[in-house]
MILUM-399753 format. One line per 3 residues: number of its first residue (from 1); their letters; for each residue x, y, z of C-alpha. Coordinates in steps of 0.2 Angstrom, whole numbers, padded with zeros to 4 digits. Last residue first. Layout:
<sites>
NUM	a	X:Y:Z  ...
</sites>
This chain:
<sites>
311	lyd	0097:-0042:-0177  0079:-0047:-0174  0082:-0062:-0186
308	dei	0095:-0069:-0174  0083:-0071:-0159  0083:-0059:-0145
305	nkl	0085:-0067:-0128  0103:-0061:-0125  0098:-0043:-0130
302	lht	0087:-0042:-0115  0102:-0042:-0103  0111:-0028:-0112
299	yiq	0094:-0018:-0112  0095:-0018:-0093  0111:-0008:-0094
296	tse	0101:0007:-0097  0094:0007:-0079  0111:0004:-0072
293	lss	0118:0020:-0082  0107:0031:-0070  0094:0044:-0072
290	hgl	0088:0038:-0089  0084:0052:-0101  0082:0040:-0116
287	fnk	0095:0049:-0127  0107:0052:-0111  0106:0034:-0107
284	ise	0109:0029:-0125  0124:0039:-0126  0131:0032:-0110
281	lkv	0127:0014:-0116  0138:0017:-0132  0130:0014:-0149
278	ehq	0134:-0003:-0154  0121:-0005:-0168  0112:-0018:-0158
275	llh	0112:-0006:-0144  0104:0007:-0154  0091:-0005:-0160
272	tai	0087:-0010:-0142  0084:0008:-0137  0074:0011:-0153
269	shr	0063:-0004:-0148  0060:0000:-0130  0054:0018:-0136
266	lth	0042:0010:-0149  0036:-0003:-0136  0032:0011:-0124
263	lti	0018:0017:-0136  0011:-0001:-0135  0012:-0015:-0148
260	kkd	0001:-0031:-0145  0014:-0042:-0153  0000:-0051:-0163
257	min	-0003:-0036:-0174  0015:-0035:-0180  0015:-0054:-0184
254	knn	-0002:-0052:-0193  0004:-0039:-0204  -0011:-0029:-0211
251	tan	0001:-0014:-0209  -0015:-0003:-0206  -0019:-0013:-0191
248	viv	-0003:-0006:-0183  -0007:0012:-0189  -0024:0011:-0181
245	klr	-0017:0004:-0165  -0004:0018:-0164  -0018:0031:-0167
242	naf	-0027:0024:-0151  -0012:0025:-0141  -0009:0043:-0146
239	tmg	-0027:0046:-0143  -0025:0039:-0125  -0010:0050:-0122
236	llr	-0019:0067:-0125  -0018:0078:-0141  -0018:0096:-0136
233	tgn	-0033:0106:-0143  -0038:0111:-0160  -0055:0101:-0160
230	kni	-0048:0088:-0173  -0033:0084:-0161  -0017:0093:-0159
227	fls	0001:0087:-0158  0014:0101:-0157  0004:0111:-0144
224	ete	0007:0130:-0145  -0012:0132:-0146  -0024:0145:-0154
221	nyr	-0016:0144:-0171  -0022:0126:-0174  -0041:0132:-0172
218	yfq	-0047:0117:-0183  -0032:0106:-0190  -0026:0110:-0208
215	nra	-0012:0121:-0200  -0004:0105:-0193  -0002:0098:-0211
212	nfi	0009:0109:-0221  0021:0118:-0209  0021:0107:-0194
209	yde	0018:0090:-0202  0030:0092:-0217  0043:0099:-0205
206	lie	0041:0085:-0193  0044:0072:-0207  0058:0082:-0215
203	ank	0067:0082:-0198  0064:0064:-0196  0074:0061:-0212
200	tni	0088:0073:-0208  0092:0066:-0191  0084:0074:-0175
197	pif	0096:0074:-0160  0088:0074:-0143  0090:0089:-0130
194	rek	0086:0085:-0111  0075:0092:-0097  0072:0082:-0081
191	ynk	0055:0085:-0073  0056:0068:-0064  0053:0060:-0081
188	gkr	0054:0073:-0095  0044:0089:-0096  0054:0100:-0106
185	vfl	0061:0089:-0120  0069:0099:-0133  0071:0092:-0150
182	rqk	0087:0096:-0160  0092:0098:-0178  0101:0114:-0173
179	dff	0092:0124:-0187  0076:0113:-0185  0074:0117:-0167
176	vdk	0058:0108:-0162  0052:0113:-0144  0044:0129:-0151
173	vdl	0030:0118:-0158  0026:0112:-0141  0029:0094:-0133
170	nva	0018:0090:-0118  0010:0074:-0126  0027:0067:-0132
167	enr	0035:0068:-0115  0019:0061:-0107  0021:0046:-0119
164	rlg	0039:0043:-0117  0051:0049:-0131  0063:0038:-0140
161	csy	0067:0051:-0154  0065:0039:-0168  0052:0029:-0160
158	lia	0040:0040:-0151  0044:0057:-0160  0046:0050:-0178
155	lma	0031:0038:-0175  0020:0054:-0170  0026:0063:-0185
152	kdr	0020:0049:-0196  0003:0049:-0188  0002:0068:-0190
149	srf	0005:0067:-0208  -0008:0054:-0210  -0020:0065:-0200
146	hwk	-0016:0079:-0213  -0019:0067:-0227  -0037:0063:-0223
143	nns	-0042:0046:-0227  -0032:0039:-0212  -0019:0026:-0210
140	ydt	-0015:0025:-0228  0003:0033:-0230  0005:0030:-0211
137	aaf	0007:0011:-0215  0024:0015:-0223  0030:0021:-0206
134	lek	0023:0006:-0197  0031:-0006:-0211  0048:0003:-0208
131	ies	0047:-0001:-0189  0043:-0019:-0194  0059:-0020:-0204
128	qtl	0069:-0013:-0189  0062:-0027:-0179  0049:-0023:-0166
125	inl	0051:-0027:-0147  0039:-0037:-0136  0037:-0040:-0118
122	kee	0023:-0051:-0113  0012:-0046:-0099  0008:-0060:-0086
119	tps	-0010:-0064:-0082  -0011:-0074:-0066  -0018:-0091:-0067
116	qes	-0029:-0093:-0051  -0026:-0093:-0033  -0007:-0096:-0037
113	klh	0003:-0108:-0027  0017:-0099:-0018  0035:-0105:-0018
110	ini	0045:-0089:-0020  0063:-0090:-0015  0072:-0074:-0015
107	gkh	0085:-0068:-0028  0103:-0074:-0030  0107:-0056:-0035
104	nhn	0116:-0052:-0052  0104:-0038:-0057  0094:-0049:-0069
101	lly	0091:-0061:-0054  0085:-0047:-0043  0073:-0041:-0056
98	erf	0066:-0059:-0059  0063:-0060:-0040  0054:-0043:-0040
95	kkl	0043:-0050:-0054  0039:-0065:-0043  0035:-0054:-0028
92	aqq	0024:-0042:-0038  0015:-0057:-0047  0012:-0064:-0030
89	hkn	0004:-0048:-0024  -0006:-0047:-0040  -0012:-0065:-0037
86	lys	-0018:-0060:-0020  -0028:-0046:-0028  -0036:-0059:-0040
83	ksl	-0040:-0070:-0026  -0049:-0056:-0017  -0042:-0048:-0001
80	ggn	-0053:-0050:0014  -0070:-0045:0019  -0079:-0029:0019
77	rre	-0074:-0016:0006  -0060:-0003:0001  -0048:-0008:0015
74	nar	-0049:-0027:0012  -0044:-0035:0029  -0028:-0045:0030
71	qql	-0030:-0064:0033  -0024:-0070:0016  -0011:-0056:0016
68	yqy	-0004:-0062:0033  -0003:-0080:0025  0007:-0072:0011
65	ynk	0019:-0064:0023  0022:-0080:0032  0025:-0089:0016
62	vtk	0038:-0076:0011  0047:-0078:0028  0046:-0097:0027
59	tti	0055:-0096:0010  0069:-0087:0018  0074:-0068:0018
56	nkl	0091:-0066:0027  0100:-0061:0011  0086:-0047:0008
53	eth	0093:-0037:0022  0083:-0027:0036  0071:-0040:0043
50	ghy	0064:-0034:0060  0046:-0040:0058  0040:-0023:0055
47	ely	0054:-0020:0042  0049:-0036:0033  0031:-0031:0033
44	yff	0035:-0014:0026  0045:-0022:0012  0031:-0033:0007
41	eql	0019:-0018:0007  0031:-0009:-0004  0031:-0024:-0016
38	hnp	0013:-0022:-0018  0015:-0003:-0022  0029:-0007:-0034
35	lyy	0017:-0019:-0043  0003:-0006:-0044  0011:0009:-0054
32	vts	0022:0000:-0067  0008:-0013:-0069  -0005:0001:-0072
29	eay	0007:0010:-0084  0008:-0005:-0095  0025:-0014:-0095
26	gli	0038:-0007:-0107  0054:-0015:-0100  0060:0003:-0096
23	dlw	0045:0006:-0084  0047:-0011:-0076  0065:-0007:-0072
20	dkf	0061:0010:-0066  0049:0003:-0054  0062:-0009:-0047
17	sel	0075:0004:-0045  0063:0014:-0035  0058:0000:-0024
14	ltk	0076:-0006:-0022  0082:0011:-0017  0068:0012:-0003
11	fsk	0072:-0005:0003  0091:0000:0005  0086:0016:0014
8	nkl	0076:0006:0027  0063:0018:0034  0048:0014:0023
5	klk	0031:0023:0024  0015:0013:0021  0003:0025:0011
2	km	0007:0017:-0005  0000:0000:0000
</sites>
């Protein structure tokens, strides 16, 4: 539970790093929000029972914690926690164990029987050829050309520039510096600002949208927003997600559609592709706006699981 305050600095650091890890891997916003909250309750339980180091956590400790959850009252309604909610706590512990193993820690033993089969989200990346198909699909993703131009510009921002959804939402026209071939991200994660390079091809895509297509939207001159909707107001995150679904379906490629691509998949894909092209980790870190190199190093672990045809 989010209101439970931790005192152990090590647990606090692990909690924040775990959340960043989930975010980088492209999990849904709900997963990035709830799993760390469940893990926080586990850490609070450990603190309350005098546990200060993970190395002292045994299978019995985890089972005792789960028994506590099974008996804990539901704070939103009468009765105990639902089976579905208990499974989410299990998912948090299992995902935390995976996080530890990926960070060269022996992990913790999780021997718990699921109340029902929990739904695990699948991490996907797009190949570079599939990215090209997405861009090509924007030539017929809408019957109006200025919407198609906006779709292509969105892909340039989310994939080629690697922006997070909220970063793309908050972009203004003035944040695109064509003379310097730079994009200024004013509202990055934790309010960190950064400049991102724009290559010639993506500059042409953005230039076409801003100077030819954007002014075809209703009341376009009444807002500084880079991406605007049919009503002339700032395009919100849900619309970004919906447009991506339209673009994916427009490819008519079953392999792409089966991957259940999200906005974060595009950011995850460009990071992986940069690493495949042997771009230095420090450069990728700055490009993505990560706070630490450790976060970016996650991609080196993921590359080991990518099949040869992804390279």
